[in-house]
C-alpha positions in Angstrom: -59.2 -86.8 -59.1 -56.1 -88.8 -59.0 -55.6 -87.9 -55.4 -58.4 -89.1 -53.9 -57.3 -92.6 -53.0 -54.7 -91.2 -50.8 -56.9 -89.3 -49.1 -59.0 -92.4 -48.2 -55.8 -94.2 -47.5 -55.1 -91.4 -44.7 -58.3 -91.3 -43.4 -59.0 -94.9 -43.0 -56.0 -95.0 -41.0 -57.1 -92.4 -38.4 -60.6 -93.8 -38.1 -59.6 -97.4 -37.9 -57.6 -95.9 -34.7 -60.5 -94.4 -33.4 -62.4 -97.4 -33.8 -59.7 -99.9 -32.0 -59.9 -96.8 -29.1 -63.6 -97.6 -29.1 -64.0 -101.2 -29.2 -64.6 -102.2 -25.8 -66.7 -99.7 -24.3 -68.4 -98.1 -27.4 -67.5 -94.8 -26.6 -64.0 -92.8 -25.6 -62.9 -89.4 -25.1 -60.1 -87.8 -27.3 -58.9 -84.5 -28.2 -59.2 -85.0 -32.0 -57.3 -82.0 -33.0 -53.8 -83.7 -33.3 -55.3 -87.0 -34.9 -56.8 -84.6 -37.3 -53.7 -82.8 -38.1 -51.3 -86.3 -38.3 -54.0 -87.0 -41.0 -54.1 -83.8 -43.3 -49.8 -84.1 -43.1 -50.1 -87.9 -43.9 -52.1 -86.7 -47.1 -49.7 -84.1 -47.7 -46.6 -86.5 -47.6 -48.9 -88.8 -50.2 -49.7 -86.3 -52.6 -46.7 -84.4 -52.5 -44.0 -87.2 -52.9 -46.0 -89.7 -53.9 -43.4 -93.1 -53.9 -41.2 -90.9 -51.7 -44.1 -90.7 -48.8 -41.5 -91.8 -45.9 -39.1 -89.4 -46.7 -41.8 -86.8 -47.2 -43.2 -87.1 -43.7 -39.9 -86.4 -42.1 -39.4 -83.4 -44.5 -43.1 -82.2 -43.1 -42.1 -83.1 -39.5 -39.0 -80.9 -39.7 -41.4 -78.1 -41.4 -43.8 -78.1 -38.6 -40.7 -77.4 -36.3 -39.2 -74.8 -38.7 -42.6 -73.5 -38.6 -43.3 -73.1 -34.6 -39.7 -71.5 -34.0 -40.7 -69.0 -37.0 -43.9 -68.3 -35.3 -42.1 -68.0 -31.5 -39.8 -65.2 -33.1 -42.5 -63.4 -34.6 -44.5 -63.1 -31.3 -41.3 -61.6 -29.8 -39.9 -58.4 -29.5 -38.5 -57.1 -33.2 -35.1 -56.7 -33.1 -33.5 -55.3 -36.4 -30.9 -57.7 -37.8 -31.3 -60.4 -35.0 -32.4 -62.7 -37.3 -28.6 -62.7 -38.4 -27.2 -62.8 -35.4 -25.9 -66.6 -34.3 -28.1 -67.4 -31.6 -28.9 -70.7 -30.7 -32.4 -70.6 -32.1 -31.3 -69.2 -35.2 -28.9 -71.8 -35.8 -31.4 -74.6 -35.2 -33.5 -72.9 -37.5 -30.7 -72.5 -40.3 -29.9 -76.4 -39.5 -33.5 -77.6 -40.0 -33.9 -75.8 -43.5 -30.8 -76.7 -44.5 -31.9 -80.4 -43.7 -35.0 -79.9 -45.5 -33.7 -78.4 -48.9 -31.2 -81.8 -48.6 -33.9 -84.5 -48.5 -36.3 -82.8 -50.8 -33.0 -82.6 -53.7 -32.5 -86.0 -53.0 -35.8 -87.1 -54.2 -35.5 -84.7 -56.9 -32.7 -86.0 -58.3 -34.2 -89.8 -57.9 -37.1 -88.4 -60.2 -35.3 -86.8 -62.3 -32.8 -89.8 -63.2 -36.7 -91.7 -63.6 -37.8 -89.2 -65.8 -34.4 -89.3 -68.3 -34.7 -93.4 -68.3 -38.3 -93.0 -69.8 -40.4 -94.3 -66.5 -44.0 -93.4 -66.5 -44.0 -90.3 -64.6 -46.1 -90.4 -61.1 -49.2 -88.1 -60.0 -47.4 -86.7 -57.0 -47.4 -82.7 -56.5 -43.7 -83.1 -56.9 -43.4 -84.9 -60.1 -46.1 -82.7 -61.5 -44.4 -79.6 -61.1 -40.7 -81.5 -62.1 -42.4 -82.5 -65.4 -44.0 -79.0 -65.9 -40.7 -77.5 -65.5 -38.9 -79.6 -67.6 -41.4 -79.5 -70.4 -41.3 -75.7 -70.5 -37.4 -75.3 -70.4 -37.3 -77.8 -73.3 -40.2 -75.4 -75.2 -38.4 -72.1 -74.7 -34.6 -73.7 -74.6 -32.5 -72.7 -71.4 -33.5 -68.9 -71.4 -33.0 -67.0 -68.6 -36.1 -66.4 -66.1 -37.9 -69.5 -68.1 -38.9 -72.2 -66.0 -38.5 -72.7 -62.0 -35.5 -72.7 -60.2 -34.4 -75.6 -57.4 -35.0 -73.5 -54.8 -38.7 -72.3 -56.7 -39.8 -76.1 -56.6 -38.1 -76.4 -52.9 -40.4 -73.6 -51.7 -43.4 -74.5 -53.3 -43.3 -78.2 -51.7 -42.9 -76.3 -48.3 -45.8 -73.8 -49.0 -47.9 -77.1 -50.3 -47.3 -78.5 -46.8 -48.4 -75.1 -44.8 -51.0 -74.3 -46.6 -52.9 -77.5 -47.0 -52.0 -79.1 -43.7 -53.0 -76.5 -41.7 -56.3 -75.4 -43.7 -57.9 -78.6 -44.1 -57.2 -79.7 -40.5 -58.5 -76.7 -39.1 -61.5 -76.8 -41.0 -62.2 -80.3 -39.8 -61.5 -79.9 -36.0 -63.7 -76.8 -36.0 -66.5 -79.0 -37.7 -66.4 -81.7 -35.4 -66.7 -79.0 -32.7 -69.4 -77.1 -34.1 -71.5 -80.8 -35.1 -71.0 -81.8 -31.9 -72.5 -78.9 -30.5 -75.4 -78.9 -33.0 -76.6 -82.8 -33.4 -79.6 -82.0 -35.5 -76.9 -80.7 -38.6 -74.9 -83.6 -37.4 -77.8 -86.1 -38.0 -78.7 -84.4 -41.6 -75.0 -84.7 -42.8 -74.6 -88.1 -41.7 -77.8 -89.1 -43.5 -76.6 -87.5 -46.6 -73.6 -89.4 -46.6 -75.5 -92.9 -45.9 -77.4 -91.7 -48.7 -75.1 -91.3 -51.3 -72.2 -93.9 -50.0 -74.2 -96.0 -47.5 -71.5 -98.0 -46.1 -69.1 -97.8 -49.0 -65.6 -96.3 -49.3 -66.6 -92.5 -50.6 -66.1 -91.5 -54.0 -65.2 -88.5 -56.1 -68.3 -88.2 -58.0 -70.2 -88.7 -54.6 -68.0 -86.1 -52.6 -68.9 -83.8 -55.2 -72.7 -84.5 -54.8 -72.8 -83.5 -50.6 -74.9 -80.6 -50.7 -75.4 -80.4 -46.7 -71.8 -81.0 -45.8 -71.1 -78.4 -48.5 -73.2 -76.0 -46.7 -71.9 -77.0 -43.3 -68.3 -76.4 -44.0 -69.1 -73.2 -45.8 -70.6 -72.2 -42.4 -67.4 -73.2 -40.4 -65.2 -71.5 -42.8 -67.1 -68.4 -42.3 -67.3 -68.6 -38.6 -63.6 -69.8 -38.2 -61.6 -69.1 -41.6 -58.0 -71.0 -40.9 -56.5 -67.7 -41.9 -58.4 -64.6 -39.7 -56.3 -62.1 -41.6 -54.9 -61.5 -44.8 -51.7 -59.2 -45.1 -51.4 -57.6 -48.5 -48.9 -55.2 -49.9 -49.5 -52.3 -52.3 -47.2 -52.3 -55.3 -48.3 -49.1 -56.8 -50.7 -46.1 -56.3 -54.5 -47.6 -56.1 -57.7 -45.8 -55.4 -60.7 -47.7 -53.8 -63.6 -45.8 -53.6 -62.7 -42.3 -52.1 -59.5 -44.0 -51.1 -56.1 -43.6 -52.4 -53.4 -46.2 -51.3 -49.9 -45.1 -51.9 -47.6 -47.8 -53.2 -45.6 -49.8 -50.4 -48.6 -49.7 -48.2 -49.2 -53.0 -46.1 -53.0 -53.9 -45.7 -54.2 -56.5 -43.0 -57.6 -57.7 -44.0 -59.6 -58.9 -41.4 -61.3 -62.1 -42.7 -63.3 -62.9 -38.9 -64.6 -59.7 -38.9 -66.1 -59.2 -42.1 -67.5 -62.8 -42.3 -69.6 -62.4 -39.2 -70.6 -58.7 -39.9 -74.4 -58.6 -39.4 -74.5 -55.9 -42.2 -73.5 -58.2 -44.5 -74.7 -61.6 -43.1 -78.0 -60.9 -40.9 -78.8 -60.4 -37.4 -77.5 -64.2 -36.7 -74.2 -63.3 -38.4 -72.5 -64.7 -35.3 -74.6 -67.8 -35.3 -74.0 -71.4 -36.5 -76.8 -71.4 -39.4 -75.6 -73.9 -42.6 -79.0 -73.4 -44.0 -78.2 -69.6 -45.1 -75.6 -71.6 -47.8 -78.6 -73.5 -49.3 -78.6 -71.3 -52.2 -75.0 -70.9 -52.4 -72.6 -68.4 -51.4 -74.1 -65.6 -53.6 -77.6 -65.8 -51.8 -75.8 -66.4 -48.3 -74.9 -62.5 -48.0 -75.4 -59.4 -49.3 -71.9 -59.4 -50.8 -70.5 -62.6 -52.2 -67.0 -61.0 -51.9 -67.7 -60.8 -48.3 -67.0 -64.5 -47.9 -63.2 -64.9 -48.3 -62.1 -68.1 -46.4 -59.7 -69.2 -49.7 -59.1 -65.5 -50.6 -60.7 -63.9 -53.8 -60.2 -62.6 -57.4 -56.6 -63.8 -59.3 -55.1 -64.8 -55.5 -57.7 -67.4 -54.4 -55.9 -70.4 -52.9 -55.4 -72.8 -55.7 -55.7 -75.7 -53.2 -59.3 -74.8 -52.2 -61.1 -77.8 -54.7 -58.0 -80.2 -52.8 -58.9 -78.9 -49.4 -62.3 -79.2 -49.8 -62.7 -82.7 -51.3 -60.1 -84.2 -48.5 -62.1 -82.5 -45.9 -65.3 -84.0 -47.2 -63.9 -87.6 -47.6 -62.6 -87.0 -43.8 -65.7 -86.1 -42.5 -68.1 -89.1 -44.6 -65.9 -91.4 -43.1 -66.1 -90.0 -39.6 -69.8 -89.5 -40.0 -70.2 -93.6 -41.1 -68.8 -94.7 -38.1 -69.3 -92.3 -35.4 -71.7 -90.0 -33.5 -69.7 -87.6 -31.6 -70.6 -85.1 -28.7 -68.6 -82.5 -26.9 -66.6 -83.3 -23.9 -67.5 -81.4 -20.5 -64.0 -81.0 -20.6 -64.3 -78.7 -23.9 -63.2 -75.1 -23.2 -64.0 -72.9 -26.0 -61.3 -70.4 -26.5 -60.3 -69.5 -30.5 -56.8 -68.6 -30.7 -55.0 -67.2 -34.1 -51.7 -68.2 -34.5 -50.8 -69.8 -38.0 -54.5 -70.5 -38.3 -57.5 -70.1 -36.0 -57.8 -73.0 -33.7 -59.0 -74.0 -30.3 -56.7 -73.1 -28.1 -57.1 -75.6 -25.4 -57.7 -78.7 -28.0 -61.0 -80.3 -29.3 -62.1 -83.0 -26.3 -64.9 -85.2 -28.2 -66.8 -87.8 -27.3 -66.7 -90.7 -29.9 -70.0 -92.9 -29.8 -69.6 -95.9 -32.3 -72.4 -96.3 -34.3 
């Protein structure tokens, strides 16, 4: 997988910072959540924009700011037409959106010139999108509705950031919290990592062989799915069993309730038990469709493999260097905003191995 080196580089920067923080005393307490979010953002910047990585970081910083403003407006009282008024917040959001578009257009222009000059195609997301788009247009000609518009490419880059950064960071945050509480599973995961990699750099083939780590991640995703609710619009009248849904209806699918339902998962549905996934997802529940942290069917998240390999890389490198436990200052209070997060952070005590 071409993007694994980028995963390693970003993860190594984070764990190196942690090592410097614990070097004197052998342990330290910190809120790991901002570090994991920055690491995931760093990965997305590298994999989305490649050589334009520094510009990518600026774009994603602006995107985070814009996302926070959007959440702020959606949590307020809805007034029809309010978003069109030139309020201070609306003007700020418009300015940020325009700046993001300008930066992405600048990078796209640079890439297009290098592609036309016959330079080697890079392996980052933007280059892949642009190359695929150019080939499709060449194949079918400049017909209407063929290929992606510039606006489409820009929106794909924005979505890649939001979906990729938030999902992976949230998965890793809850994993560290739960492994801090269940030390036996932390030890099992560490033993597996050392068995496959020793103290060496994790590689793609080895990451795919991590069975215990995969079981742990599946259980974390079951208990604390990054998105607690899926919203879908019914385009045309649809029949589900004895239920008829008219077109235009908006449905909310409460993932967190489905994945904690005792009828589907057993009496220990609310408990952390990765062993339930030892035989895979199909044997963990009475209905495999009840495990949907990345969606299901034709709309399943195409970044699922990307997120899982990145998370495995990060956790493997953390386990190689540290043991960790919950700080007495940690307060368990999950909250659903853009993703399901610990409301008061993830305060962990790290111990250097």
